C-alpha positions as semicolon CSV with decimal commas, in nm:
position;residue;x (nm);y (nm);z (nm)
1;X;5,469;4,277;5,520
2;X;5,601;4,458;5,822
3;X;5,422;4,333;6,130
4;X;5,296;4,638;6,316
5;X;5,275;4,692;6,686
6;X;5,033;4,965;6,603
7;X;4,777;5,026;6,342
8;X;4,579;5,142;6,054
9;X;4,210;5,152;6,100
10;X;3,998;5,091;5,795
11;X;3,664;5,218;5,676
12;X;3,566;4,994;5,387
13;X;3,271;5,216;5,300
14;X;3,505;5,494;5,190
15;X;3,683;5,427;4,862
16;X;3,842;5,768;4,807
17;X;3,919;6,081;5,000
18;X;3,615;6,261;4,866
19;X;3,451;6,080;5,154
20;X;3,664;6,240;5,424
21;X;3,389;6,481;5,536
22;X;3,168;6,177;5,583
23;X;3,401;6,062;5,859
24;X;3,215;6,313;6,071
25;X;2,932;6,064;6,086
26;X;3,144;5,766;6,184
27;X;3,241;5,663;6,533
28;X;3,584;5,543;6,618
29;X;3,583;5,494;6,993
30;X;3,735;5,272;7,249
31;X;3,640;5,186;7,607
32;X;3,931;5,326;7,802
33;X;3,979;5,275;8,175
34;X;4,056;5,636;8,260
35;X;3,881;5,968;8,205
36;X;4,171;6,092;7,996
37;X;4,200;6,085;7,617
38;X;4,222;5,730;7,493
39;X;4,455;5,580;7,237
40;X;4,444;5,240;7,073
41;X;4,622;5,074;6,790
42;X;4,582;4,777;6,561
43;X;4,820;4,498;6,472
44;X;4,813;4,488;6,093
45;X;4,952;4,179;5,928
46;X;4,834;4,008;5,610
47;X;4,880;3,656;5,751
48;X;4,699;3,736;6,077
49;X;4,406;3,900;5,900
50;X;4,379;3,618;5,648
51;X;4,367;3,359;5,927
52;X;4,106;3,558;6,118
53;X;3,891;3,600;5,810
54;X;3,914;3,227;5,738
55;X;3,779;3,158;6,087
56;X;3,513;3,430;6,059
57;X;3,382;3,357;5,707
58;X;3,144;3,065;5,784
59;X;2,998;3,257;6,079
60;X;2,942;3,575;5,881
61;X;2,779;3,377;5,603
62;X;2,549;3,207;5,855
63;X;2,460;3,553;5,989
64;X;2,364;3,673;5,642
65;X;2,657;3,917;5,629
66;X;2,892;3,963;5,336
67;X;3,212;3,788;5,446
68;X;3,407;3,936;5,154
69;X;3,329;4,293;5,255
70;X;3,377;4,257;5,628
71;X;3,708;4,263;5,810
72;X;3,813;4,124;6,145
73;X;4,103;4,327;6,285
74;X;4,331;4,283;6,585
75;X;4,359;4,555;6,848
76;X;4,700;4,600;7,009
77;X;4,579;4,535;7,363
78;X;4,659;4,243;7,592
79;X;4,325;4,266;7,771
80;X;4,032;4,039;7,689
81;X;3,788;4,231;7,472
82;X;3,610;4,257;7,138
83;X;3,371;4,512;6,992
84;X;3,205;4,650;6,682
85;X;3,171;5,014;6,584
86;X;3,015;4,986;6,241
87;X;2,865;4,726;6,010
88;X;3,187;4,634;5,832
89;X;3,447;4,560;6,099
90;X;3,489;4,343;6,408
91;X;3,771;4,435;6,646
92;X;3,934;4,174;6,871
93;X;4,210;4,236;7,125
94;X;4,513;4,017;7,074
95;X;4,484;3,923;7,441
96;X;4,152;3,753;7,371
97;X;4,304;3,557;7,084
98;X;4,604;3,440;7,285
99;X;4,384;3,346;7,582
100;X;4,126;3,155;7,377
101;X;4,161;2,781;7,433
102;X;4,034;2,665;7,095
103;X;3,902;2,804;6,767
104;X;3,540;2,751;6,874
105;X;3,582;2,994;7,163
106;X;3,726;3,263;6,934
107;X;3,457;3,195;6,675
108;X;3,193;3,237;6,947
109;X;3,328;3,588;7,006
110;X;3,308;3,663;6,634
111;X;2,954;3,522;6,619
112;X;2,845;3,736;6,914
113;X;2,986;4,056;6,761
114;X;2,840;3,966;6,422
115;X;2,502;3,931;6,590
116;X;2,521;4,289;6,716
117;X;2,565;4,396;6,354
118;X;2,303;4,164;6,204
119;X;2,049;4,252;6,475
120;X;2,087;4,625;6,410
121;X;2,220;4,720;6,754
122;X;2,500;4,939;6,619
123;X;2,282;5,108;6,359
124;X;2,015;5,192;6,617
125;X;2,266;5,339;6,858
126;X;2,427;5,550;6,589
127;X;2,087;5,686;6,485
128;X;1,984;5,754;6,845
129;X;2,311;5,932;6,909
130;X;2,273;6,155;6,605
131;X;1,913;6,230;6,696
132;X;2,020;6,330;7,046
133;X;2,288;6,561;6,910
134;X;2,556;6,382;7,111
135;X;2,791;6,311;6,822
136;X;3,015;6,607;6,895
137;X;3,046;6,510;7,259
138;X;3,174;6,168;7,160
139;X;3,431;6,307;6,921
140;X;3,256;6,207;6,602
141;X;3,371;6,511;6,410
142;X;3,670;6,328;6,272
143;X;3,730;6,071;6,542
144;X;4,070;5,991;6,394
145;X;4,270;5,733;6,223
146;X;4,620;5,766;6,354
147;X;4,946;5,620;6,244
148;X;5,288;5,675;6,392
149;X;5,606;5,507;6,279
150;X;5,753;5,275;6,536
151;X;6,115;5,195;6,607
152;X;6,307;4,957;6,387
153;X;6,111;4,725;6,165
154;X;5,805;4,705;6,386
155;X;5,592;4,976;6,234
156;X;5,340;5,131;6,465
157;X;5,027;5,330;6,410
158;X;4,720;5,390;6,613
159;X;4,398;5,569;6,664
160;X;4,413;5,880;6,875
161;X;4,076;5,964;7,023
162;X;4,015;6,268;7,240
163;X;3,698;6,166;7,416
164;X;3,608;6,081;7,772
165;X;3,604;5,715;7,852
166;X;3,275;5,740;8,042
167;X;3,103;5,846;7,720
168;X;3,286;5,582;7,521
169;X;3,185;5,307;7,759
170;X;2,830;5,431;7,730
171;X;2,839;5,383;7,355
172;X;3,014;5,046;7,361
173;X;2,807;4,900;7,642
174;X;2,518;4,681;7,539
175;X;2,194;4,637;7,727
176;X;2,119;4,298;7,872
177;X;1,838;4,264;7,620
178;X;2,085;4,323;7,337
179;X;2,328;4,075;7,491
180;X;2,061;3,809;7,521
181;X;1,955;3,869;7,163
182;X;2,315;3,853;7,041
183;X;2,377;3,531;7,237
184;X;2,073;3,359;7,087
185;X;2,170;3,467;6,737
186;X;2,535;3,373;6,787
187;X;2,444;3,023;6,900
188;X;2,232;2,980;6,590
189;X;2,508;3,110;6,362
190;X;2,758;2,868;6,513
191;X;2,524;2,572;6,472
192;X;2,440;2,661;6,112
193;X;2,810;2,701;6,034
194;X;2,886;2,356;6,176
195;X;3,081;2,502;6,469
196;X;3,031;2,382;6,824
197;X;2,812;2,625;7,025
198;X;3,000;2,507;7,335
199;X;3,248;2,780;7,252
200;X;2,984;3,031;7,364
201;X;2,954;2,853;7,698
202;X;3,333;2,857;7,736
203;X;3,338;3,228;7,658
204;X;3,082;3,317;7,923
205;X;3,235;3,090;8,184
206;X;3,565;3,270;8,142
207;X;3,401;3,576;8,294
208;X;3,222;3,399;8,577
209;X;3,262;3,607;8,891
210;X;3,351;3,930;8,708
211;X;3,026;4,096;8,807
212;X;3,122;4,106;9,174
213;X;3,436;4,306;9,095
214;X;3,452;4,683;9,085
215;X;3,456;4,840;8,741
216;X;3,825;4,922;8,782
217;X;3,912;4,555;8,824
218;X;3,672;4,412;8,570
219;X;3,795;4,296;8,233
220;X;3,707;4,545;7,953
221;X;3,488;4,281;7,790
222;X;3,283;4,269;8,107
223;X;3,232;4,645;8,104
224;X;3,118;4,660;7,743
225;X;2,936;4,323;7,744
226;X;2,755;4,292;8,076
227;X;2,741;3,927;8,176
228;X;2,529;3,732;8,418
229;X;2,483;3,376;8,534
230;X;2,156;3,382;8,338
231;X;2,353;3,417;8,014
232;X;2,574;3,124;8,103
233;X;2,267;2,913;8,180
234;X;2,102;3,026;7,857
235;X;2,405;2,917;7,653
236;X;2,415;2,583;7,833
237;X;2,041;2,538;7,776
238;X;2,085;2,603;7,404
239;X;2,349;2,332;7,375
240;X;2,134;2,093;7,580
241;X;1,824;2,149;7,367
242;X;1,979;2,181;7,021
243;X;2,273;1,951;7,069
244;X;2,619;1,981;6,921
245;X;2,629;1,850;6,565
246;X;2,973;1,987;6,486
247;X;3,253;1,772;6,352
248;X;3,630;1,808;6,400
249;X;3,760;2,081;6,173
250;X;4,134;2,045;6,104
251;X;4,132;2,357;5,886
252;X;3,997;2,575;6,168
253;X;4,247;2,418;6,408
254;X;4,530;2,499;6,168
255;X;4,440;2,865;6,110
256;X;4,373;2,917;6,480
257;X;4,718;2,778;6,562
258;X;4,878;2,988;6,289
259;X;4,702;3,303;6,401
260;X;4,817;3,255;6,760
261;X;5,164;3,151;6,647
262;X;5,217;3,464;6,439
263;X;5,084;3,697;6,708
264;X;5,278;3,536;6,992
265;X;5,594;3,529;6,782
266;X;5,599;3,908;6,760
267;X;5,445;3,983;7,099
268;X;5,612;3,733;7,332
269;X;5,982;3,741;7,412
270;X;6,187;3,552;7,150
271;X;6,334;3,317;7,410
272;X;5,980;3,229;7,527
273;X;5,886;3,153;7,166
274;X;6,187;2,925;7,115
275;X;6,108;2,737;7,436
276;X;5,745;2,682;7,339
277;X;5,767;2,640;6,962
278;X;5,836;2,269;6,994
279;X;5,485;2,219;7,134
280;X;5,335;2,319;6,798
281;X;5,194;2,018;6,613
282;X;5,203;2,185;6,270
283;X;5,563;2,177;6,153
284;X;5,534;2,481;5,925
285;X;5,388;2,692;6,206
286;X;5,664;2,577;6,440
287;X;5,924;2,683;6,184
288;X;5,747;3,018;6,135
289;X;5,753;3,085;6,509
290;X;6,121;2,997;6,528
291;X;6,196;3,216;6,226
292;X;6,030;3,516;6,389
293;X;6,215;3,459;6,716
294;X;6,553;3,430;6,543
295;X;6,480;3,739;6,335
296;X;6,402;3,938;6,647
297;X;6,726;3,807;6,800
298;X;6,913;3,940;6,492
299;X;7,013;3,591;6,383
300;X;6,966;3,631;6,008
301;X;7,098;3,290;5,908
302;X;6,872;3,089;6,139
303;X;6,570;3,311;6,066
304;X;6,600;3,261;5,690
305;X;6,668;2,889;5,728
306;X;6,355;2,846;5,937
307;X;6,125;3,046;5,710
308;X;6,267;2,865;5,406
309;X;6,175;2,541;5,582
310;X;5,818;2,663;5,627
311;X;5,803;2,770;5,262
312;X;5,924;2,428;5,148
313;X;5,630;2,272;5,331
314;X;5,382;2,523;5,183
315;X;5,541;2,648;4,858
316;X;5,224;2,826;4,746
317;X;5,184;3,023;5,068
318;X;5,201;3,397;4,996
319;X;5,219;3,491;5,364
320;X;5,531;3,288;5,441
321;X;5,695;3,438;5,133
322;X;5,593;3,786;5,253
323;X;5,745;3,715;5,595
324;X;6,071;3,620;5,425
325;X;6,054;3,948;5,236
326;X;6,019;4,131;5,567
327;X;6,324;3,958;5,710
328;X;6,530;4,049;5,404
329;X;6,396;4,403;5,396
330;X;6,485;4,464;5,758
331;X;6,833;4,328;5,691
332;X;6,863;4,586;5,411
333;X;6,888;4,321;5,139
334;X;6,676;4,520;4,898
335;X;6,714;4,308;4,584
336;X;6,643;3,979;4,760
337;X;6,350;4,136;4,949
338;X;6,208;4,264;4,622
339;X;6,216;3,912;4,477
340;X;6,042;3,761;4,780
341;X;5,769;4,025;4,783
342;X;5,720;3,991;4,407
343;X;5,657;3,620;4,447
344;X;5,419;3,689;4,738
345;X;5,223;3,928;4,515
346;X;5,210;3,663;4,242
347;X;5,059;3,421;4,494
348;X;4,816;3,676;4,645
349;X;4,770;3,954;4,388
350;X;4,472;4,116;4,562
351;X;4,604;4,134;4,917
352;X;4,646;4,507;4,987
353;X;4,894;4,464;5,272
354;X;5,123;4,242;5,064
355;X;5,099;4,490;4,777
356;X;5,185;4,776;5,012
357;X;5,492;4,588;5,134
358;X;5,598;4,519;4,776
359;X;5,562;4,888;4,692
360;X;5,774;4,979;4,995
361;X;6,042;4,733;4,876
362;X;6,034;4,883;4,527
363;X;6,080;5,228;4,676
364;X;6,372;5,109;4,890
365;X;6,529;4,946;4,583
366;X;6,525;5,277;4,396
367;X;6,221;5,209;4,177
368;X;5,982;5,494;4,269
369;X;5,778;5,480;3,946
370;X;5,710;5,108;3,989
371;X;5,638;5,171;4,356
372;X;5,372;5,429;4,272
373;X;5,193;5,182;4,045
374;X;5,197;4,907;4,310
375;X;5,095;5,139;4,592
376;X;4,808;5,280;4,388
377;X;4,684;4,925;4,325
378;X;4,697;4,854;4,698
379;X;4,521;5,178;4,777
380;X;4,244;5,094;4,535
381;X;4,170;4,783;4,740
382;X;4,219;4,928;5,090
383;X;4,225;5,304;5,106
384;X;4,284;5,336;5,478
385;X;4,653;5,239;5,501
386;X;4,844;5,536;5,636
387;X;5,184;5,371;5,594
388;X;5,103;5,331;5,228
389;X;5,028;5,704;5,210
390;X;5,365;5,781;5,367
391;X;5,545;5,561;5,115
392;X;5,339;5,704;4,830
393;X;5,434;6,059;4,929
394;X;5,802;5,964;4,916
395;X;5,757;5,801;4,576
396;X;5,579;6,106;4,437
397;X;5,849;6,335;4,577
398;X;6,124;6,124;4,420
399;X;5,950;6,146;4,081
400;X;5,913;6,526;4,114
401;X;5,534;6,514;4,156
402;X;5,535;6,755;4,448
403;X;5,166;6,840;4,426
404;X;5,063;6,478;4,465
405;X;5,322;6,429;4,741
406;X;5,164;6,716;4,931
407;X;4,816;6,576;4,866
408;X;4,878;6,226;5,004
409;X;5,064;6,377;5,299
410;X;4,757;6,591;5,371
411;X;4,537;6,283;5,342
412;X;4,759;6,088;5,580
413;X;4,749;6,363;5,841
414;X;4,373;6,394;5,801
415;X;4,329;6,022;5,865
416;X;4,548;6,059;6,173
417;X;4,327;6,336;6,307
418;X;4,613;6,588;6,276
419;X;4,395;6,835;6,093
420;X;4,617;7,140;6,144
421;X;4,901;6,961;5,963
422;X;4,654;6,823;5,707
423;X;4,526;7,169;5,630
424;X;4,878;7,303;5,579
425;X;4,968;7,034;5,324
426;X;4,625;7,049;5,158
427;X;4,673;7,421;5,094
428;X;5,010;7,345;4,938
429;X;4,859;7,072;4,723
430;X;4,579;7,304;4,609
431;X;4,835;7,559;4,497
432;X;5,043;7,303;4,307
433;X;4,775;7,089;4,140
434;X;4,567;7,198;3,838
435;X;4,241;7,358;3,950
436;X;3,951;7,117;3,911
437;X;4,171;6,810;3,870
438;X;4,089;6,494;4,073
439;X;4,386;6,560;4,302
440;X;4,283;6,922;4,353
441;X;3,930;6,812;4,450
442;X;4,069;6,562;4,700
443;X;4,278;6,839;4,854
444;X;3,962;7,048;4,882
445;X;3,798;6,765;5,076
446;X;4,080;6,773;5,328
447;X;4,044;7,149;5,355
448;X;3,672;7,108;5,431
449;X;3,757;6,876;5,720
450;X;4,026;7,118;5,840
451;X;3,792;7,420;5,827
452;X;3,522;7,234;6,018
453;X;3,772;7,148;6,289
454;X;3,873;7,514;6,314
455;X;3,510;7,618;6,357
456;X;3,465;7,368;6,640
457;X;3,775;7,505;6,814
458;X;3,629;7,857;6,806
459;X;3,300;7,754;6,967
């Protein structure tokens, strides 16, 4: 797929747009460092998310959470932070991933955030906030999924949130009691999953000394996860008393290296990647990193040679095949890209991001009817992909289904928080679609969200 320097936020609990009004009860916030409106984005990539979920799965299972229903997503921020906003998603800044020294340290972060979910901290705060009537003040009305196309092949989308950072930090910040509880649970999850709890010690030691800094100079993780020397000692005491029964895990090492390799390949300068790629012990990951660097340097021949080398080492790897499809797509080789994406879909038929990329390739190759079918399959798995909605609107328009094109455009704007634009297109969709049809009812849902936003503006 297209690696995004921006993002699509997902709400797994919502399977269709009839749920849009329910977004009023969901919080999408972010601890900003200013008192101005905040904006964050996600880095969406099938390979990255697969690697993260491979690392997270044993921890989530140990925590009693459904690993198949939860997602771990990457926030497009270089700072060192992680957080949870609901019971289905863990958010980790790419800066934390790139600065983690080993998979155990990253898995300790995941375990800690999972503990906040399993221990009910998020649920209690959401209930307390609703009881206090503070939802509107924190921008809960339709907090906003945003997506904006980026330049070139690096698609970008983000979450635009018009709330004050002081209120956001108040929601994200955990009490020391919650932190202690989450630490104890996280250590237990790691041990039960066969992962070294020393990663939790390493995590806390990274922030040693942060408490003496002013809030402006503290790392965001410090502001939302208050630390203390007591927590470091508690983690050390756990390891001392329970021991470390973990064994070397080559699989975790591999996916950690691949995760960091993919992220750094698109985030770091290409020349930096080429200088450092030789340090990679996994040959396929080294070739992947080189392929990305050459692609970004517009060297098509070397990029394709490198990714073909990685594919030859892992011929059943859908994510390397998808990356090749991206290279071809961005070089406007539509037919070849279509073949690469088709093979990627064959290898990973239920990955919504790969399906979305395949649908985009079908659309570019002049196959809008086939694209609609593929995009609808992707949407059925992961509804919250705004780039998919943009492509779907184009496909509907090309097949003369103007009512549905207006509908999915309205839905995309609604998920971006652009409710004025959403309302305009929803009204058009309502006029074009048969009254009472499923599409017409979805357009009505967007109109409900639009009308509620208008009422709030008039208050």
